[in-house]
N, C-alpha and C positions, 0 to 999 in steps of 0.2 A: 453406537452412540458415542459422541465426543466426550472426552473427560479433561478436566483441568486440575491445576494444583493451586493451593493457597488462595482462596477467594477473599480473605479478610484484609488484604493490603490495598493501599491506594497509590503505591509507587513501586517501581521495579518492573520486571517482565514476568508475564504468565505464559506458560506453554500449554497449548491445547492439542491433544493427540486426536486427530480427526479419524473418522471411520475408514477413509481411503488410505490411511497410513502416513499421510503428510502431517506435519507439525506446524501449528500456527503460533507465532510469538506476538503477544499483545503488550504494548507499553501501557501500563496501568494509569499513568499520569495523563497521557494525551488521548488514549483510546486508539492510537494508530496501530495497525496490525499488518503482518506479512507472514508468508509461509515458506516452507521448504521441505525437502525430503528428510532432513535431520535437524536437530536443535541448532547446530552450528550454522547451517544454511539459512534457517528461519531467522536466526539472530542477525546474520549478515544482511539479509534482505530487509529486516526491520531497521537496522542502522541506516541503510540507504533511504528507506521510506521516511524515517524521522528527519534526516537531513533535508529532504525535499519538503516535508511538512513545515519545517522551520524557515523555508525560503532559500535553501541552498540549491545548487544545480544551475544549469543553464536554461534560458528560455528557448522554446521551440521557435525556429525562424521559418520564413517562407521557403528558404532553400532546403531546410530539413524536411518540410512537408512534401516538397517536390521530389526529393530523393526517395521518400517512402511511397511515391506514387499518388500523392494526394494533391488536389488543386487548392491552393490557399485562398482562392477567391470564391470557392463554393462552400456555402455554409450549411446546405441541406435545408429541408423543409420542416424539420422537427423543431418544436418549441424547446427552448433551453429549460433544463431542470430548475426548479424553484430556487435552489441554493446558488445558482449561477446568474439569476436575474438581478 
């Protein structure tokens, strides 16, 4: 069973120790979370996730998709999730 620390706060970071040994870091203000094998790694990954959440980073281009072996013109036959519609 996963365990966490200090559930009475609404800002800061909460670390959750998962059953598989990984650690999840959750930003309490935004709800954004990421994980790693250590607290330091989880916190580093959370910092990157928060930057992207706030609009940082670079957009994915057609060239990126092609480099990853994906066809930018193929959208698939699945309906978009509700939050993306």
